[in-house]
NUBA-669989 format. One record per residue: x, y, z of N, C-alpha, C, O in turn. Coordinates in steps of 0.2 Angstrom, whole numbers, plus 5000, padded with zeros to 4 digits. Layout:
<lumfis>
XYZXYZXYZXYZ ...
</lumfis>
This chain:
<lumfis>
455650594962455850514961456250514955456550464954 456350544951456950544944457550554949458050524948 457450604954458050634957458350574960458850564958 458050544964458350484969458550454963459050424964 458350434957458550364952459150394950459650364949 459250454949459950484946460550474951461150454950 460350504958460750504964461050414965461550394966 460450374964460750304966461150284960461750264961 460950294955461250284948462250304949462750264948 462150364951462850374952463250354957463850334956 462850344962463350294967463550234967464050204970 463050204962463250144960463950134955464250084954 463950174952464350204947465050224949465550204946 464950264955465450264959466050214961466650204960 465450184966465650104969466150064963466650034964 465650074958466150034953466650054949466950034944 466750114951467450134947467950134952468550114951 467750144959468150124963468550064965469150054968 467950014963467949944964468649914957469049874958 468549964951469149944946469749974948470249944948 469650054951470350064953470650044957471250064956 470349984964470549964968470749894964471349874966 470549864960470749794957471449824953471949794954 471549874949472049914946472649924950473149904948 472549944957472949964961473349904964473949894966 472849854965473049794969473349744963473749704966 473349744957473849724951474449764952474949724953 474549834952475149864951475649844955476249844954 475049824963475749824968475949744968476549714970 475349704964475649644964476249634957476649584957 476149674954476749664947477349704949477849694947 477249744954477949794958478249744962478849754962 478049704965478249654973478549594967479049574969 478249564961478849534958479349554956479849524957 479349614952479949654950480449654955481049644954 480049654962480649694969481049624970481649624972 480649554968480749494968481349484964481949464966 481149494957481749474953482349494954482749464956 482349564954483049604956483249594965483649634967 483049574967483449524972483749464972484149454976 483449424969483849384966484349394960484749344958 484249444956484749474951485549504956486149494954 485249534961485849564965486149524968485949484972 486949534967487649494969487549504977487349554979 487549454981487649454989488149424990488349384986 488549454997489149425000488949345004488449325007 489549325003489449255005489449265015489749315017 489249225019489149225024490049215028490449165027 490349285032490749255033491149285031491749255031 490849365026491449405022491449475027491049515030 492349485027492249575029492449615024492749595019 492349655024492649715018492649775022492249785027 493249805020493549875023493749915018494149885013 493649985018493750025014494250085018493950125021 494950085017495350125020495750175016495850175010 495950215020496450265016496850325022496750335028 497450345017497850395022497950455017498250455012 497750495020497850565015498250595018498150595024 498950625013499650645017499850715014500350705011 499550765013499750825010500450855015500450845021 500950875010501650915015501450985007501150985002 501751025012501951115012502651115012502951115017 503151115006503751125007504151175005503951205000 504851185009505251235006505651185002505751125004 506051204996506551144993507151184991506951244991 507651174990508351194990508851134987509151094990 508851154980509551094976510051134976510451114972 510351184979510951214978510951264973511451304973 510451284968510451324963509951364963509951404959 509451354967508851394968508151374973508151314975 507751424976507551364982506751384978506651434975 506151344982505551344978505151324984505451294989 504351344985503951324990503451284985503651294979 502951254986502851184983502251134988502251124994 501951124985501351064989501550994988501350964983 501750964990501750894988501450834993501050854998 501550774990501050724994501650654996502050624992 501450645002501750575007501550535004501550495009 501450494998501250434997500450425002500250385006 499950484997499250475000499150404994499450384989 498650374998498250334997497550294999497250295005 497250254993496550244994496450154994496550134988 496250124998496150044996495650005000495350025005 495549964997494749904998495149844999495749834996 494749805004495049755006494349695009493949715013 494449635005493949595007494149535009494549505005 493949485014494049425013493449385015493049415018 493349315014492949275014493149215018493549175016 492949195024493149125027492749065023492149055023 493249015020492848965016492848915022492348895023 493248885026493048845031493948815035494548815032 493848805040494548765045495148815041495548795037 495048885044495748905042495748915034496348925032 495448925031495548935024495148985022494548985023 495549055019495049125019495449135013496049125013 494949155007494949195001494949275002494449305004 495649315000495749365001495949394994496249364989 495449494993495649524987495849594990495449614995 496349624987496549684990496749734984497149714979 496249804984496449834979496749914982496349934985 497349944981497549994984497850054978498350044974 497550114978497850144971498250224976498250254981 498550244971499050304975498450374974498050384969 498450414979498050474976498550544976498950564981 498550564970499050614968498950704971498950754968 498950694978498650754980499250824979499050884978 500050804978500350854973500050884968500250944967 499550854964499350874958498750884959498550894964 498250874953497550864955497150834959496550844960 497650784962497050744967496850684963496450654966 497250654956496950604955497150534957497650524960 496750494956496950414957497550404953497550404947 498150384957498750364952498750294951498250264950 499350274950499550194949499350154954499450174960 499050084954499050034958499550024962500150014959 499450044970500250014973500049944974500649914973 499449894975499449834977498649824973498149864972 498649754970497949724967498249664965498549654960 497749604971498049554971497449514975497049534979 497349444972496949394973497449344978497949334975 497249304985497649264989497149224991496549244991 497349164993497349124997497549105003498049065004 497149115008497649095016497649025017497049005016 497948985019497848895023498048885027498548925028 498048845032498448825037499148805033499748825036 499148785028499948785025500448845023501048835022 500048895023500348955020499848995015499348975012 500149035014499649095009499949105004500449125005 499649084998499649094990499349154988498649164987 499849204986499449284981499749264973500149224971 499349304970499549324962499249404962498649414964 499649434960499449514957500149564961500649544964 499849594961500349664960500349674968499949704970 500949644973501149644978501649664984502049694980 501749674989502349684994502849634991502649574989 503449644991503849594991504349574998504549625001 504549524999504749495005505349545007505449555013 505749585003506349635005505849685006506049715011 505349705004505349775008505049755014505149785019 504449705015503949675021504349675026504249705031 505049635026505349605032505849625033506149615039 506249685028506749705028506549785030506549815036 506449825024506549895025505949915028505949975030 505249885028504949915032504849955039504449995042 505549905043505649925048506050005050506050045055 506350015046506750085045506050135041506050195044 505650125037505150155034504650195040504150155042 504750255043504250275049504450355049504450385054 504550365043504550465040504150455036504050405033 503850535036503350575033503450575026503050615023 503850535023504050565016503950495010504150435011 503850515007503850485000504450444999504350384998 505150464999505750434998506150375003506650345003 505450375009505850355014505550255013505050235011 506150225015506850235017507150265012506950245006 507750325014507950365010508750335006509050375002 508950285007509550235003509250185000509350174994 508650155004508350105001507850104996507650054993 507750184995507250194989507550204984507250204979 508250204982508450234976508450184971508350194965 508650104973508450064968508349994971508549944969 507949994977507549924979506849944978506549994977 506649874979505649864977505249884981505349874987 504749924981504249914987503549894984503049894988 503449874978502949834975503049804969503249844964 502849754968503049704963502349684959501949654962 502349694952501749684948501949584946502449554947 501549574943501549514938501849444944502149394942 501649464950501949444957501749384960501349394964 501949314959501649254963501949244970502549224971 501549254976501849234981501649184988501049164990 502349174989501949114996502249145002502849145002 501849155007502049165016501849115021501249105021 502149095023502149035032502549075038503049075039 501849095040502149115049501849065053501249045054 502649045058502348985063502849005068503448995067 502549015074503049015080503549065079504149055079 503249135077503749205078504149195072504449245070 504249145068504449165062503949155055503549105055 504249205050503949235045504349195037504949225035 504249165034504449155029504149175022503549165022 504549205017504049225010504549215004505149235004 504249195002504549204994504049224988503449214988 504449244982504049264976504349274970504849294969 504049274967504349284959504049314955503449294954 504349374951503949404945503949364939504349324937 503349354937503249314930503049374924502449394924 503349384920503049444917503149444910503449494907 502949394906502949364898503549374895504049334897 503549414890504349404885504649464889505149474885 504549504894505049534898505549504902505349474906 506149504902506649484905506549404903506349394897 506849344910506749274908506049274906505649314907 506049184903505349174902505149144908504549144909 505649134913505349084918505249134925504749134928 505849174929505449244931506049274931506549254931 505849344931506149404929506549424938507149454939 506049404942506449424948506149364951505749324949 506649364959506449304961506749344969507349364969 506349354977506449364980506249334986505649344989 506649294989506649254997506749295003507049355002 506549275010506549305015506349265021506049215022 506649305025506449275033506549315039507049335041 505949315043505949355049505849325055505549275055 506049345061505849335066505749375071506249405073 505149375074504649435079504949385086504949325086 505149425092505049395099504949485103505349535104 504449465105504049535110504349605105504249615099 504849645109504849685104505449685099505749735097 505649635099506249615093505949595087505549565086 506449625082506249605075506949595071507349645070 507049525068507749515064507449485058507049445058 507649525053507449515045507949515040508349565040 507949445035508549435030508249435022507749395021 508449465019508049465013508549445007509149435008 508349425002508949404995508649414989508149374987 508749464985508449464978508849454973509449454973 508449424968509049424961508549454956508049414956 508549484952508249524946508649554941509149584941 508149514934508449524928508749614925508449664926 509149614923509149694921509149694912509649664909 508649724910508349744904508649794901508849844904 508649784893508849844888508049884887507449884889 508349924882507749954879507049914876506449924875 507449844872506949814871506849754875506449704873 507149744881506649694885507149644885506949584888 507849644882508349594882508449594889508449644892 508749524892509149534897509849544896510149504892 510149574899510949614898511249594906511849604906 511049564910511449574916510749544923510149534923 511249544928510649524933510949594940511549604941 510449614943510749644949510449574956510049534956 510849584960510749534966510849554973511449564976 510349554977510549594984510349564990509849534990 510749564994510349525001510549595007511049635007 510049595012509949635015509649615024509249575024 509649645026509449635033509249685038509249735035 509149695042508549745048508749705054508849645054 508749745059508749725068508249785070508349845068 507849775073507349835076507049805082506749755083 507049875087506949855094506649905096506949965096 505749905099505249945101505549905110505649845111 505649955114505749965121505149985124504750025121 505049965129504249965133504450045136503950055139 504850095135504750155135504550195129504450255129 504450155124504350195118504950205113504850225107 505450195116506050205113506050165106505750105106 506150195101506250125097506950135092507050195091 507350075090507850095086507850045080507449995080 508050065075508250005067508650035064508650095065 509049985059509449985055509549925050509549865051 509449965045509249905039509949925034510049985031 510249845033511049865027510749825021510449785022 511049845014510949775009511649805006511949865005 511949735003512249734998512249714992512049654991 512249754986511949744980512449734976512949774976 512449684972512849684964512649674959512349634957 512849744954512649734949513149704941513649734939 512849644940513349604936513149614927512649574926 513249644924513349654916513549604913513949564915 513149584907513549524904514149574898514749554897 513949614897514649644892514549704894514149754891 514949704901515149784906515549764911515749714913 515649824915515949834921515549804927515249854930 515549754930515349734935515349774941515949794942 514949804945515049834952514649814958514249774957 514749844964514549834969514349894974514649934976 513649884976513649954980513049934986512749884985 512849974990512549964996512150034998512250094996 511650005004511250045005511150045015510750005017 511350095019511050095026510550145026510550195022 510150125030509550155031509550145041509550085044 509450215045509550185054508850255054508650305051 508650215060508050245061507950285070508250245074 507750315072507650305079506950365081506950425079 506550325084506150375087505950375093506050315095 505750415098505550425104505050465105505050515103 504550445110503850485111504150525117504550495121 503850585119503650645124503150665125502750665121 502950695132502350725133501550695128501150725125 501650635130501050605128500850595120500850535118 500750655117500550655111501150675105501050685099 501950685109502250715104502650645104502450585107 503150655097503650625096504250645091504150675085 504950625093505450655089505550575084505350525086 505950595078506150535073506850575070506950635068 507150545070508050535066508250485065508150435068 508550495059508650455054509450475050509550535049 509650425049510350435046510650375039510650315041 510750385033510750355028511350375024511650435024 511350315020512150315015511850265007511650205007 511850295003511750244997512250264992512450314990 512550184990513250184985512950144980512750084982 512950164974512950134968513550104964513450084959 514150094967514750064965514950094961515450074959 514650154956515150194951515950244954515950284959 516350224951517050254954517150304951517750334952 516750334947516850434945516350464945515850424946 516250524943515950574945515150574942514750614943 514950524938514350494935514050464941513450454941 514450444947514050414953513550454955513650514955 513050424958512450454960512450454969511950464972 513050434973513150414980512850464983512850524980 512650454989512350514994512150495001511850445002 512350525005512250525012511750575016511650625012 511450575021511150625023510750605027510650545028 510450645030510050625041509250665038509150695033 508850655041508250665043507950705051508250675056 507650745052507550765059506750785058506450835056 506350735062505550765062505250765070505450735075 504750815070504550815076503450805074503050835070 503450765078502650745076502250745081502450715086 501550785082501150785085500550755082500150775077 500450685086499850655087499250665088498850635092 499150705087498250735090497750695091497250705095 497850635088497150575089497450505086498050505083 497150455086497550395083497450385077497650335074 497050435072497150415066497350495062497250505056 497650545067497750605065498550635066498850635072 498850655060499550675064499650735059499350755054 500250775062500450835060501250825062501450805068 501750855057502450845057502650915055502350945051 503250925057503750965053504250925054504450905059 504650925046505150895042505750935040505750985037 506550905044506950965040507550875037507850845040 507550875029507850835027508550865023508450915019 509050835024509750845020509750785016509650735019 509950795007510350745007510950765002510850804998 511450725003512250765001512350714996512550654997 512350744989512550704984513450724983513650784983 513850644982514450654983514750704975515250734975 514350694971514550734965514250794960514350804954 513650804964513250854963512950894970513050864975 512750964969512350984973511950964980511350944979 512050974984511550964991510850994991510651054990 510350944992509750934991509450954998509550905002 509051005002508751025006507951045006507651085002 507751015011507051025012506751035019507050995024 506351065020505851105024505151095024504851135021 504851045027504051015025503751015032504051005037 503051045031502551045036502051005034501851015028 501750955037501350915034500950875039501050875045 500350845036499750815041499550745037499650735031 499450705041499150635040498550615043498450615049 498050595038497350565041497050525039496650535034 497150465043496950405041496150385042495850405047 495950335038495150305039495350235039495750205036 494750205042494750135042493950115043493750095049 493450105037493050075038492750015037492749985031 492349975042492349885039491749885041491449925044 491549825038490749785036491049695037491449665034 490549665041490549585042489849585039489449625038 489949535037489149495033489149415036488649385034 
</lumfis>
């Protein structure tokens, strides 16, 4: 009898313990559920109609360089970069845009380098307004069409003293019926002019395979204390055409005036030409000739001309290998020659919400 009573008491105790444990587990689940809901409310969500892209291009090269005095081997980089871009549709053609892009220094430690682009823009039916570090019209409408080579200094004449990216930049762009109008002003506080340190306007026209572009830049010239000591004024144009058989031809020319308040004014120019022709499905030959003149009339001049010959193998849509031979012949110093073998891998991952 005592044994039966003891077993019954133990069973009742076990049931009580299990009931308490069940109540405790249920309470823990309830608390965790409430916490998850709180975290979901705190987690930022992307607005409906938002797209997000993570993209990049890695472009290492292995070079032999000869500057006339000695030759050396070096691993270099042909402007590798990683970027992000987001767009949110607001309503009826109004779109908010944000983009950030940074160089990747493969030639050294592979570190993220300086920002190439970092801006926010608002696209509307009446044009796009952007603020931040951006491409100027001079590159977008003129130089980009001769920038076809796998090299960090392409276009080779334009590269010497012309803009690729501009910080503290306010831009406007309008595209209508084949025409593109761009305008931008660099406004950089106490550096240069109080109103605008640089103004760049340009117009482009595209029809089938034809592109025509014209750009004008005026930019303050500063001394070491950021005082304006003159200005540079550049006008440039480009003609480019893509033929049905894949042949591509382009030529870009700029005339640049260097105006000094207390010095000798001078006038220089840049010429970049490019030709590309595909063959055997996956291969392409690229040729270029360039001339840079800074307007200096003595042996301190940095004038040069040169040419580029490149063979490309496009193994896939996002994978390219190339061999390049480049010569840059200076008027008053030794000739630079380089042979490069390189590759380029592109990626672009996109999400829509």
